[in-house]
N, CA and C atoms as an extended XYZ file, in Angstrom:
441
Properties=species:S:1:pos:R:3:atomname:S:1:resname:S:1:resid:I:1 pbc="F F F"
N        74.658      121.855      117.241 N   MET     1
C        73.787      122.089      116.098 CA  MET     1
C        73.356      120.728      115.539 C   MET     1
N        72.088      120.576      115.340 N   ARG     2
C        71.544      119.376      114.721 CA  ARG     2
C        71.469      119.612      113.212 C   ARG     2
N        71.951      118.651      112.445 N   VAL     3
C        71.979      118.777      110.985 CA  VAL     3
C        71.069      117.720      110.373 C   VAL     3
N        70.180      118.161      109.519 N   ILE     4
C        69.337      117.247      108.750 CA  ILE     4
C        69.781      117.350      107.294 C   ILE     4
N        70.241      116.220      106.755 N   TYR     5
C        70.721      116.199      105.371 CA  TYR     5
C        69.553      115.935      104.420 C   TYR     5
N        69.297      116.872      103.545 N   LEU     6
C        68.280      116.693      102.523 CA  LEU     6
C        68.807      115.817      101.400 C   LEU     6
N        70.124      115.857      101.216 N   SER     7
C        70.799      115.038      100.231 CA  SER     7
C        72.258      114.913      100.638 C   SER     7
N        72.797      113.697      100.588 N   LYS     8
C        74.195      113.467      100.946 CA  LYS     8
C        75.010      113.296       99.663 C   LYS     8
N        75.124      114.385       98.914 N   GLU     9
C        75.903      114.360       97.679 CA  GLU     9
C        76.732      115.632       97.610 C   GLU     9
N        77.775      115.605       96.795 N   ASN    10
C        78.588      116.806       96.612 CA  ASN    10
C        77.731      117.953       96.130 C   ASN    10
N        78.020      119.131       96.647 N   VAL    11
C        77.304      120.322       96.220 CA  VAL    11
C        77.801      120.704       94.831 C   VAL    11
N        76.893      120.873       93.915 N   LYS    12
C        77.239      121.278       92.549 CA  LYS    12
C        76.707      122.684       92.350 C   LYS    12
N        77.557      123.654       92.591 N   ASN    13
C        77.140      125.048       92.499 CA  ASN    13
C        78.247      125.835       91.810 C   ASN    13
N        77.920      126.672       90.848 N   PRO    14
C        78.955      127.389       90.088 CA  PRO    14
C        79.800      128.353       90.925 C   PRO    14
N        79.331      128.791       92.080 N   ILE    15
C        80.111      129.749       92.882 CA  ILE    15
C        81.229      129.089       93.680 C   ILE    15
N        81.248      127.773       93.733 N   ILE    16
C        82.281      127.077       94.500 CA  ILE    16
C        83.678      127.378       93.955 C   ILE    16
N        83.822      127.449       92.648 N   LYS    17
C        85.143      127.746       92.065 CA  LYS    17
C        85.648      129.107       92.513 C   LYS    17
N        84.775      130.089       92.608 N   ASP    18
C        85.164      131.424       93.083 CA  ASP    18
C        85.624      131.381       94.539 C   ASP    18
N        84.947      130.590       95.351 N   ILE    19
C        85.327      130.480       96.764 CA  ILE    19
C        86.682      129.788       96.901 C   ILE    19
N        86.902      128.749       96.111 N   ILE    20
C        88.190      128.040       96.154 CA  ILE    20
C        89.332      128.985       95.787 C   ILE    20
N        89.154      129.768       94.732 N   GLU    21
C        90.188      130.725       94.316 CA  GLU    21
C        90.435      131.783       95.390 C   GLU    21
N        89.374      132.267       96.012 N   ALA    22
C        89.522      133.256       97.081 CA  ALA    22
C        90.275      132.655       98.264 C   ALA    22
N        89.985      131.405       98.598 N   GLY    23
C        90.668      130.738       99.699 CA  GLY    23
C        92.161      130.642       99.487 C   GLY    23
N        92.577      130.407       98.245 N   LYS    24
C        94.010      130.344       97.936 CA  LYS    24
C        94.679      131.697       98.152 C   LYS    24
N        93.963      132.770       97.853 N   LYS    25
C        94.512      134.115       98.047 CA  LYS    25
C        94.575      134.492       99.523 C   LYS    25
N        93.624      134.044      100.299 N   ILE    26
C        93.559      134.410      101.712 CA  ILE    26
C        94.547      133.588      102.537 C   ILE    26
N        94.603      132.280      102.300 N   ASP    27
C        95.580      131.386      102.930 CA  ASP    27
C        95.603      131.529      104.461 C   ASP    27
N        94.448      131.437      105.082 N   ARG    28
C        94.348      131.455      106.551 CA  ARG    28
C        93.325      130.422      106.984 C   ARG    28
N        93.103      130.331      108.268 N   SER    29
C        92.124      129.408      108.816 CA  SER    29
C        90.788      130.121      108.978 C   SER    29
N        89.717      129.483      108.523 N   GLY    30
C        88.409      130.089      108.652 CA  GLY    30
C        87.418      129.451      107.703 C   GLY    30
N        86.423      130.205      107.313 N   ASP    31
C        85.483      129.737      106.312 CA  ASP    31
C        84.952      130.899      105.488 C   ASP    31
N        84.447      130.537      104.323 N   ILE    32
C        83.921      131.515      103.378 CA  ILE    32
C        82.516      131.054      102.997 C   ILE    32
N        81.597      132.006      102.923 N   SER    33
C        80.257      131.665      102.457 CA  SER    33
C        79.762      132.728      101.490 C   SER    33
N        78.843      132.302      100.641 N   ILE    34
C        78.194      133.205       99.693 CA  ILE    34
C        76.698      132.890       99.718 C   ILE    34
N        75.919      133.965       99.730 N   ARG    35
C        74.462      133.795       99.626 CA  ARG    35
C        74.144      133.403       98.187 C   ARG    35
N        73.311      132.403       98.038 N   TYR    36
C        72.886      131.936       96.723 CA  TYR    36
C        71.364      131.822       96.765 C   TYR    36
N        70.682      132.868       96.283 N   ALA    37
C        69.222      133.010       96.420 CA  ALA    37
C        68.892      133.028       97.914 C   ALA    37
N        68.062      132.117       98.398 N   SER    38
C        67.735      132.097       99.825 CA  SER    38
C        68.602      131.106      100.596 C   SER    38
N        69.599      130.549       99.926 N   ARG    39
C        70.481      129.553      100.537 CA  ARG    39
C        71.877      130.137      100.768 C   ARG    39
N        72.703      129.365      101.466 N   ILE    40
C        74.092      129.737      101.697 CA  ILE    40
C        74.974      128.574      101.260 C   ILE    40
N        76.009      128.861      100.494 N   VAL    41
C        77.051      127.882      100.205 CA  VAL    41
C        78.223      128.255      101.102 C   VAL    41
N        78.677      127.308      101.940 N   ILE    42
C        79.712      127.600      102.928 CA  ILE    42
C        80.785      126.513      102.915 C   ILE    42
N        82.036      126.942      103.089 N   SER    43
C        83.151      125.999      103.108 CA  SER    43
C        83.176      125.249      104.438 C   SER    43
N        83.695      124.020      104.394 N   THR    44
C        83.754      123.185      105.595 CA  THR    44
C        85.180      122.827      106.003 C   THR    44
N        86.140      123.128      105.160 N   ASN    45
C        87.553      122.869      105.467 CA  ASN    45
C        88.144      124.151      106.031 C   ASN    45
N        88.653      124.117      107.256 N   ARG    46
C        89.160      125.329      107.906 CA  ARG    46
C        90.392      125.900      107.215 C   ARG    46
N        91.145      125.066      106.511 N   SER    47
C        92.329      125.533      105.790 CA  SER    47
C        91.892      126.073      104.432 C   SER    47
N        91.746      127.384      104.339 N   LEU    48
C        91.184      127.982      103.128 CA  LEU    48
C        92.038      127.735      101.893 C   LEU    48
N        93.351      127.652      102.052 N   LYS    49
C        94.205      127.430      100.880 CA  LYS    49
C        94.055      126.022      100.311 C   LYS    49
N        93.522      125.097      101.113 N   ASP    50
C        93.388      123.711      100.691 CA  ASP    50
C        91.970      123.333      100.261 C   ASP    50
N        91.102      124.306      100.060 N   LEU    51
C        89.720      124.006       99.680 CA  LEU    51
C        89.661      123.269       98.351 C   LEU    51
N        88.764      122.279       98.279 N   ASN    52
C        88.472      121.630       97.007 CA  ASN    52
C        86.959      121.470       96.888 C   ASN    52
N        86.487      120.950       95.793 N   GLU    53
C        85.047      120.926       95.498 CA  GLU    53
C        84.229      120.083       96.477 C   GLU    53
N        84.869      119.232       97.264 N   LYS    54
C        84.146      118.404       98.231 CA  LYS    54
C        84.000      119.089       99.590 C   LYS    54
N        84.591      120.261       99.747 N   ASP    55
C        84.628      120.959      101.037 CA  ASP    55
C        83.518      121.987      101.207 C   ASP    55
N        82.305      121.662      100.772 N   PHE    56
C        81.210      122.636      100.837 CA  PHE    56
C        79.897      121.967      101.184 C   PHE    56
N        79.054      122.731      101.860 N   VAL    57
C        77.658      122.344      102.030 CA  VAL    57
C        76.798      123.509      101.581 C   VAL    57
N        75.609      123.191      101.146 N   GLU    58
C        74.632      124.207      100.798 CA  GLU    58
C        73.563      124.181      101.892 C   GLU    58
N        73.400      125.296      102.559 N   VAL    59
C        72.442      125.387      103.656 CA  VAL    59
C        71.119      125.893      103.096 C   VAL    59
N        70.125      125.033      103.145 N   VAL    60
C        68.809      125.351      102.614 CA  VAL    60
C        68.036      126.197      103.626 C   VAL    60
N        68.181      125.850      104.906 N   ASP    61
C        67.496      126.603      105.958 CA  ASP    61
C        68.206      126.342      107.280 C   ASP    61
N        68.040      127.298      108.190 N   TYR    62
C        68.589      127.153      109.535 CA  TYR    62
C        67.615      127.810      110.508 C   TYR    62
N        67.302      127.105      111.574 N   ASN    63
C        66.425      127.626      112.609 CA  ASN    63
C        67.267      127.925      113.844 C   ASN    63
N        67.556      129.210      114.123 N   PRO    64
C        68.412      129.547      115.261 CA  PRO    64
C        67.836      129.133      116.617 C   PRO    64
N        66.537      129.228      116.783 N   SER    65
C        65.973      128.905      118.094 CA  SER    65
C        66.045      127.406      118.393 C   SER    65
N        65.912      126.569      117.376 N   ALA    66
C        66.026      125.124      117.568 CA  ALA    66
C        67.441      124.619      117.282 C   ALA    66
N        68.281      125.474      116.689 N   ASP    67
C        69.646      125.125      116.295 CA  ASP    67
C        69.666      123.906      115.364 C   ASP    67
N        68.830      123.986      114.314 N   VAL    68
C        68.705      122.904      113.345 CA  VAL    68
C        68.989      123.456      111.951 C   VAL    68
N        69.868      122.762      111.219 N   ALA    69
C        70.219      123.163      109.859 CA  ALA    69
C        69.762      122.105      108.866 C   ALA    69
N        69.172      122.551      107.760 N   LEU    70
C        68.836      121.676      106.644 CA  LEU    70
C        69.890      121.897      105.574 C   LEU    70
N        70.636      120.847      105.234 N   VAL    71
C        71.765      121.022      104.322 CA  VAL    71
C        71.781      119.973      103.219 C   VAL    71
N        72.500      120.334      102.174 N   ILE    72
C        72.854      119.422      101.103 CA  ILE    72
C        74.374      119.337      101.130 C   ILE    72
N        74.904      118.128      101.119 N   GLY    73
C        76.348      117.961      101.113 CA  GLY    73
C        76.749      116.700      101.844 C   GLY    73
N        78.045      116.420      101.798 N   GLU    74
C        78.551      115.195      102.406 CA  GLU    74
C        79.218      115.425      103.751 C   GLU    74
N        79.553      116.663      104.044 N   THR    75
C        80.292      116.937      105.273 CA  THR    75
C        79.445      117.728      106.259 C   THR    75
N        79.951      117.833      107.458 N   GLN    76
C        79.291      118.596      108.525 CA  GLN    76
C        79.499      120.096      108.278 C   GLN    76
N        78.462      120.914      108.427 N   PRO    77
C        78.650      122.363      108.298 CA  PRO    77
C        79.587      122.871      109.395 C   PRO    77
N        80.278      123.975      109.158 N   PRO    78
C        81.170      124.503      110.191 CA  PRO    78
C        80.379      125.030      111.395 C   PRO    78
N        81.032      125.085      112.545 N   LEU    79
C        80.393      125.585      113.761 CA  LEU    79
C        79.957      127.041      113.625 C   LEU    79
N        80.555      127.745      112.684 N   SER    80
C        80.227      129.158      112.487 CA  SER    80
C        78.966      129.377      111.648 C   SER    80
N        78.327      128.318      111.192 N   LEU    81
C        77.124      128.463      110.365 CA  LEU    81
C        76.085      129.400      110.990 C   LEU    81
N        75.749      129.270      112.274 N   PRO    82
C        74.751      130.198      112.844 CA  PRO    82
C        75.155      131.666      112.715 C   PRO    82
N        76.436      131.962      112.863 N   ILE    83
C        76.919      133.337      112.729 CA  ILE    83
C        76.674      133.835      111.305 C   ILE    83
N        77.034      133.029      110.320 N   HIS    84
C        76.835      133.392      108.921 CA  HIS    84
C        75.347      133.605      108.635 C   HIS    84
N        74.516      132.673      109.097 N   TRP    85
C        73.084      132.748      108.815 CA  TRP    85
C        72.488      134.052      109.341 C   TRP    85
N        72.863      134.420      110.561 N   VAL    86
C        72.321      135.645      111.163 CA  VAL    86
C        72.839      136.885      110.425 C   VAL    86
N        74.111      136.892      110.043 N   ILE    87
C        74.669      138.045      109.321 CA  ILE    87
C        73.956      138.240      107.985 C   ILE    87
N        73.570      137.152      107.333 N   TYR    88
C        72.872      137.273      106.049 CA  TYR    88
C        71.470      137.862      106.182 C   TYR    88
N        71.013      138.130      107.383 N   ARG    89
C        69.733      138.829      107.555 CA  ARG    89
C        69.903      140.307      107.195 C   ARG    89
N        71.160      140.784      107.087 N   ILE    90
C        71.421      142.135      106.590 CA  ILE    90
C        71.345      142.049      105.066 C   ILE    90
N        70.362      142.698      104.441 N   PRO    91
C        70.059      142.470      103.015 CA  PRO    91
C        71.216      142.686      102.041 C   PRO    91
N        72.056      143.682      102.252 N   GLU    92
C        73.086      143.980      101.251 CA  GLU    92
C        74.324      143.098      101.360 C   GLU    92
N        74.363      142.206      102.322 N   ILE    93
C        75.512      141.302      102.473 CA  ILE    93
C        75.236      140.010      101.716 C   ILE    93
N        76.161      139.688      100.803 N   ASN    94
C        76.032      138.476       99.990 CA  ASN    94
C        77.246      137.559      100.096 C   ASN    94
N        78.283      137.990      100.827 N   ALA    95
C        79.485      137.176      100.979 CA  ALA    95
C        80.118      137.463      102.330 C   ALA    95
N        80.698      136.417      102.920 N   ILE    96
C        81.363      136.542      104.223 CA  ILE    96
C        82.670      135.757      104.190 C   ILE    96
N        83.736      136.390      104.668 N   VAL    97
C        84.985      135.697      104.942 CA  VAL    97
C        85.173      135.793      106.451 C   VAL    97
N        85.261      134.640      107.078 N   HIS    98
C        85.346      134.559      108.533 CA  HIS    98
C        86.675      133.899      108.888 C   HIS    98
N        87.574      134.655      109.507 N   LEU    99
C        88.901      134.146      109.863 CA  LEU    99
C        88.986      133.978      111.372 C   LEU    99
N        89.546      132.858      111.806 N   TYR   100
C        89.647      132.598      113.240 CA  TYR   100
C        90.734      131.570      113.517 C   TYR   100
N        91.172      131.568      114.767 N   LYS   101
C        92.080      130.514      115.231 CA  LYS   101
C        91.234      129.380      115.787 C   LYS   101
N        90.464      129.670      116.812 N   ASP   102
C        89.537      128.705      117.400 CA  ASP   102
C        88.216      129.413      117.617 C   ASP   102
N        87.158      128.836      117.102 N   LEU   103
C        85.842      129.441      117.247 CA  LEU   103
C        85.326      129.187      118.660 C   LEU   103
N        84.912      130.227      119.323 N   GLU   104
C        84.351      130.114      120.671 CA  GLU   104
C        82.885      129.711      120.541 C   GLU   104
N        82.599      128.467      120.844 N   ILE   105
C        81.260      127.936      120.655 CA  ILE   105
C        80.285      128.495      121.691 C   ILE   105
N        80.778      128.859      122.846 N   THR   106
C        79.898      129.297      123.930 CA  THR   106
C        79.601      130.789      123.880 C   THR   106
N        79.744      131.397      122.737 N   SER   107
C        79.478      132.824      122.591 CA  SER   107
C        78.035      133.142      122.961 C   SER   107
N        77.862      134.256      123.599 N   ARG   108
C        76.527      134.699      123.972 CA  ARG   108
C        75.864      135.393      122.789 C   ARG   108
N        74.553      135.324      122.751 N   ILE   109
C        73.815      135.975      121.667 CA  ILE   109
C        74.051      137.477      121.684 C   ILE   109
N        74.283      138.041      122.863 N   GLU   110
C        74.554      139.473      122.970 CA  GLU   110
C        75.825      139.844      122.211 C   GLU   110
N        76.818      138.937      122.232 N   ASP   111
C        78.056      139.178      121.488 CA  ASP   111
C        77.773      139.256      119.989 C   ASP   111
N        76.910      138.374      119.514 N   LEU   112
C        76.575      138.384      118.099 CA  LEU   112
C        75.824      139.663      117.730 C   LEU   112
N        74.945      140.130      118.605 N   PHE   113
C        74.235      141.385      118.346 CA  PHE   113
C        75.218      142.551      118.256 C   PHE   113
N        76.257      142.535      119.095 N   ASP   114
C        77.283      143.585      119.037 CA  ASP   114
C        77.977      143.581      117.675 C   ASP   114
N        78.310      142.396      117.189 N   VAL   115
C        78.961      142.264      115.884 CA  VAL   115
C        78.017      142.729      114.773 C   VAL   115
N        76.747      142.366      114.860 N   LEU   116
C        75.777      142.784      113.840 CA  LEU   116
C        75.641      144.301      113.776 C   LEU   116
N        75.682      144.962      114.914 N   LYS   117
C        75.608      146.426      114.933 CA  LYS   117
C        76.771      147.035      114.153 C   LYS   117
N        77.948      146.465      114.333 N   ILE   118
C        79.132      146.951      113.615 CA  ILE   118
C        78.977      146.695      112.118 C   ILE   118
N        78.537      145.486      111.753 N   LEU   119
C        78.470      145.099      110.340 CA  LEU   119
C        77.358      145.816      109.578 C   LEU   119
N        76.434      146.411      110.259 N   ARG   120
C        75.410      147.212      109.574 CA  ARG   120
C        76.014      148.515      109.036 C   ARG   120
N        77.128      148.956      109.651 N   LYS   121
C        77.773      150.214      109.241 CA  LYS   121
C        79.124      149.981      108.570 C   LYS   121
N        79.837      148.968      109.018 N   GLU   122
C        81.189      148.686      108.533 CA  GLU   122
C        81.189      147.364      107.769 C   GLU   122
N        82.271      147.117      107.044 N   ARG   123
C        82.416      145.862      106.304 CA  ARG   123
C        83.432      144.928      106.968 C   ARG   123
N        83.826      145.276      108.200 N   TYR   124
C        84.786      144.455      108.935 CA  TYR   124
C        84.471      144.555      110.417 C   TYR   124
N        84.543      143.418      111.108 N   ALA   125
C        84.390      143.413      112.566 CA  ALA   125
C        85.348      142.390      113.142 C   ALA   125
N        85.963      142.754      114.243 N   SER   126
C        86.842      141.843      114.960 CA  SER   126
C        86.275      141.649      116.354 C   SER   126
N        86.199      140.396      116.774 N   HIS   127
C        85.631      140.089      118.083 CA  HIS   127
C        86.449      138.964      118.698 C   HIS   127
N        86.713      139.067      119.996 N   GLU   128
C        87.567      138.080      120.654 CA  GLU   128
C        87.008      136.662      120.565 C   GLU   128
N        85.710      136.491      120.530 N   ARG   129
C        85.113      135.152      120.457 CA  ARG   129
C        84.860      134.683      119.030 C   ARG   129
N        84.538      135.612      118.125 N   PHE   130
C        84.179      135.231      116.767 CA  PHE   130
C        85.331      135.320      115.784 C   PHE   130
N        86.360      136.063      116.093 N   GLY   131
C        87.451      136.252      115.154 CA  GLY   131
C        87.211      137.456      114.266 C   GLY   131
N        87.753      137.407      113.051 N   GLU   132
C        87.619      138.511      112.102 CA  GLU   132
C        86.532      138.176      111.083 C   GLU   132
N        85.633      139.118      110.868 N   LEU   133
C        84.555      138.940      109.907 CA  LEU   133
C        84.622      140.047      108.859 C   LEU   133
N        84.756      139.644      107.606 N   TYR   134
C        84.713      140.572      106.471 CA  TYR   134
C        83.430      140.270      105.714 C   TYR   134
N        82.671      141.297      105.393 N   VAL   135
C        81.421      141.096      104.666 CA  VAL   135
C        81.373      142.046      103.468 C   VAL   135
N        80.564      141.685      102.470 N   GLY   136
C        80.433      142.550      101.304 CA  GLY   136
C        79.312      142.119      100.402 C   GLY   136
N        79.108      142.912       99.373 N   ARG   137
C        78.080      142.592       98.373 CA  ARG   137
C        78.494      141.399       97.520 C   ARG   137
N        79.825      141.213       97.385 N   CYS   138
C        80.347      140.078       96.632 CA  CYS   138
C        81.720      139.728       97.191 C   CYS   138
N        82.224      138.580       96.810 N   LEU   139
C        83.514      138.102       97.299 CA  LEU   139
C        84.659      138.998       96.829 C   LEU   139
N        84.564      139.519       95.610 N   GLU   140
C        85.620      140.395       95.088 CA  GLU   140
C        85.750      141.662       95.937 C   GLU   140
N        84.637      142.197       96.366 N   GLU   141
C        84.647      143.391       97.219 CA  GLU   141
C        85.401      143.114       98.525 C   GLU   141
N        85.182      141.926       99.092 N   ILE   142
C        85.870      141.560      100.320 CA  ILE   142
C        87.362      141.411      100.079 C   ILE   142
N        87.733      140.719       99.012 N   LEU   143
C        89.152      140.524       98.713 CA  LEU   143
C        89.863      141.849       98.519 C   LEU   143
N        89.210      142.807       97.852 N   ASP   144
C        89.794      144.141       97.667 CA  ASP   144
C        89.987      144.835       99.009 C   ASP   144
N        89.037      144.702       99.904 N   SER   145
C        89.136      145.392      101.207 CA  SER   145
C        90.176      144.743      102.105 C   SER   145
N        90.505      143.487      101.884 N   MET   146
C        91.487      142.802      102.726 CA  MET   146
C        92.923      143.185      102.359 C   MET   146
N        93.115      143.764      101.181 N   GLN   147
C        94.485      144.080      100.739 CA  GLN   147
C        94.961      145.403      101.262 C   GLN   147
């Protein structure tokens, strides 16, 4: 993935505190993102319990065919950014918790389409290459479903 930084500064977004708190409750490896208008705020530290305010990028745009992301932030977006971006094309999804051991980078697009079919009907999908994906209208909804 090619990353173009629109600004190399810490992301200042009010939803970051909610993501940090959720990460402490989840305490696993993965990433969390929330849709913020037409953008995505996504965590960059795989250890969710250790998230701090510097562990985020704001994705302004992503072009899947060119694999180019326009971001604001100081760190590299996670490898799972394309997965999050595509899932957010489902209108009612505004938050994603993505848990994994090792992200399979060589996943086929067909695999992602299979996951999208599940997520259009369900709020949870498990896939051998992508890991566990929890989606919802908000982060609280996801946390409730994980318990």
